[in-house]
C-alpha positions in Angstrom: 153.8 6.8 -108.9 154.3 10.4 -107.8 152.8 13.1 -108.6 154.8 14.8 -111.2 154.8 18.6 -111.8 157.0 20.9 -114.9 159.4 23.3 -114.0 161.4 25.9 -116.6 164.4 25.9 -117.4 167.0 28.1 -119.2 168.1 26.4 -121.9 171.8 27.7 -120.2 170.6 25.4 -117.6 169.6 22.5 -119.9 173.2 22.3 -121.5 174.8 22.6 -117.9 172.8 20.0 -116.8 172.7 17.9 -120.1 176.8 17.9 -118.9 175.8 15.7 -115.7 173.4 13.1 -117.1 173.6 10.4 -117.7 172.0 8.3 -120.7 169.8 5.8 -118.9 169.1 8.5 -116.3 166.4 11.4 -116.0 167.0 15.5 -114.9 165.6 14.3 -111.6 168.1 12.3 -111.1 170.3 14.9 -111.9 169.1 17.4 -109.7 168.9 15.8 -106.7 171.9 14.3 -106.4 173.2 18.4 -106.5 170.3 18.8 -103.8 171.1 15.7 -101.3 174.4 16.6 -100.3 173.1 20.4 -99.1 169.2 18.5 -97.4 171.8 15.9 -95.8 174.6 19.1 -94.8 170.8 20.7 -92.9 170.2 17.7 -90.3 174.3 18.0 -89.9 174.1 21.6 -89.5 171.3 22.2 -87.7 172.5 19.4 -84.8 175.4 21.9 -84.3 173.4 25.0 -84.1 171.0 23.3 -81.3 175.3 21.7 -79.5 176.0 25.2 -79.6 173.8 26.9 -78.4 173.5 24.5 -75.6 177.6 25.8 -75.1 176.2 28.8 -75.3 173.5 28.8 -72.4 175.9 26.8 -69.4 178.6 29.9 -70.7 180.8 28.1 -72.5 182.1 30.1 -75.2 185.5 32.6 -75.8 183.8 36.1 -76.7 186.2 38.3 -79.5 188.3 40.5 -77.2 189.0 36.8 -75.1 189.9 35.0 -79.0 191.7 38.7 -80.0 193.8 38.6 -76.7 194.6 34.6 -76.6 196.1 35.5 -79.9 198.1 38.3 -80.1 195.4 40.5 -81.8 
């Protein structure tokens, strides 16, 4: 069994969490449902950052001035 901890939340937050909770679901599961997409996005975002950095180092980018000229601003 995993080690457990207790956290304090306001009654307002508790009532919000209850709206998302199924009868057979724990509050941990409800919270993880909200957190998981952000954890996955972080990995995806890191890949995008790494790719962009490589492109920048290769000189594959446009300056703001070039973009303004391209789009007529």
